[in-house]
N, C-alpha and C positions, 0 to 999 in steps of 0.2 A: 503494500499500499505506500503509494507517493503521498507525503505530507505537503499541504501548500505552505509557502513561506510563512504567511501569518501564523499559521498554527504552531509551526516550530519556534517562531520569536516569543509568541505567548507563553508556550511549553518552557522555553529558556528562561523567561523572567520569572515564571512561578517556580522553577527547579533551583534557580539561585537562592531559594530561601530554604530549600532542604537540605538536610545533609546527604552526602553518598556514601554507600556501602562499599569496603574494599571489594576488589575485585577477584575473581577465582578464574579457574584455568579455563582454556578454550582449545578446540581440537584443531584449528585452522593453521597449524605449523608455527603456533606463537609460543612464547616461553612463558610456561605456567606461572612463574612468579611475578610477570608484569603485565597480565591480561585483565582486560574487564570481564565481568559475570558472563554467564551464557549469552555472547555477543557472536554473530555469526558474518561473514562477508562472503558475498555471493556474487557471481559474475564479473570478478574483477578484471579489467582490460584496460590498456592503454595503447593509444594508436601510434606507430612506429615513429620515430622522432624525425624532425624535417632538418636538412643540413642548415647550420647557421643559426637555428632557433633554440635558444636555450632554456625552454620552459617545454613541460611536458605536462599534458592533463590525465587525471586517472579516473576512471569509472567504474562504480560497484554499487552494490546495494548493502546496506549495513542494518543487520536485523538486531534489535535488543530484545533478547529472550529473558532478560531478567527482571527484577521487581523495582528498581530503581532507575530514575532517569540516568541517561548516558549524555555525558558534556564532552563534545570534541573540541579541543583548543588548537589542534595542529595536526602536523604531520612531517614526517622527514623520510627521507630515502637515501641510502649512500651514493655520493657523488652530487647530489643536488644540496645547494644551499639552504633551501628553507620549502616547506610545503604549506599551502594555504587554501583554505577552503573559499570558493567564489560562488557566487550567484550571478547567473546570467538574466539580464532583464533587457526588455525593449519596449520604449515608450516613444511616441511622436515618431516613429521610424528610425530611432537611436538605438543600438544595442549596446550595452555596456557590461563589464564584469565588476562587480563589488565584493570586496573581501568580507567574508563573515568572521567576525572574531571569535565565536563560539557558536555551535550547533550542538541543540540538545534533542535528543531522541527518547521521547518516552517510553516507559516500560512496556512490551507487548507491541511495539510500532517498529517502523523501518524507515530509512530516509534513502531515496535513490539519489545516487551521483551519475549524471547522463549527460550527453553533448548539450549544449546550449540551454542548459539548465544549472543545477548545482552540481560542483565537481571540484576536485581536488586539483591543484595545480602545483606542481613541482617546478622550481626556479632555480637557474644558476647552473648552467655549464653541467649538466648531467652525463653521464657515460651513455655511450651508443648502444643501444640495446635493437638486437635483429628482430626480426619477425620470430614468432614460436618460441622467444626467450621470456622470461620473466622479470620483471621488474620489483624489487623488495619493496615494501612499504611498512611505516608503522605509523598507526596513528596515536595520537598523544590525548589523554583524558584529562580533565580538571582535577580528578581525584589523586593524580600521579602515577596512574596505570596508564599501559600502552596495549596496542594489539597489533601484531606484526602479521602481514599476509603477502602474496605474490600476486601482481597483476600480469595477465600474458600481452606479451607485446605483438600486435599483429596489425595488418591493415584495417583501415576503418569501414570497409565496405561502403563508401559515400557518406557515413554517419558525421565524419569529422571535418569533410573537406571545405566546409564553409565558416568553420567556427575558427576565427582569427584571434590571435592575441594583440591587439593594439590598443591604444589608448581611444577611448570613444570621442568621436569629432562631430559637432552638430553639422547639419546639413547648412550650406549658405543659401 
């Protein structure tokens, strides 16, 4: 189930007043001591990098099977300077990506990271990943835990071809 941006924002504001429980192990190749409660990453992928471009988008579905809200505050991947969640919006013919400082996924819900919508952006001269290889990613949570997973690197099948990572420019 994909949550609308405003639902996620309201959940984040509500969750900021709630204490979070320590995390437990997860079965997606993560390190048991550093993983959030029963959280699953599904269908993780990243389009193959473009020569000369030092950013990489990562798409996936994050499922919170726990009993407490899950608050994502960032991400990291070896060889990249940083990972930031972005929300892509279009208004008056202008498309822009806005950083999301934290994203809350309520218990029993999921958040979908997709092209032209919510996505994870890795920035800063990452390593070259060829098709059918994987990109290691670690999500960072507000409670100090993290979740590691691998995203399959492949051609985007037309899903990513119009997703450009440039500053929004108003039309004259």
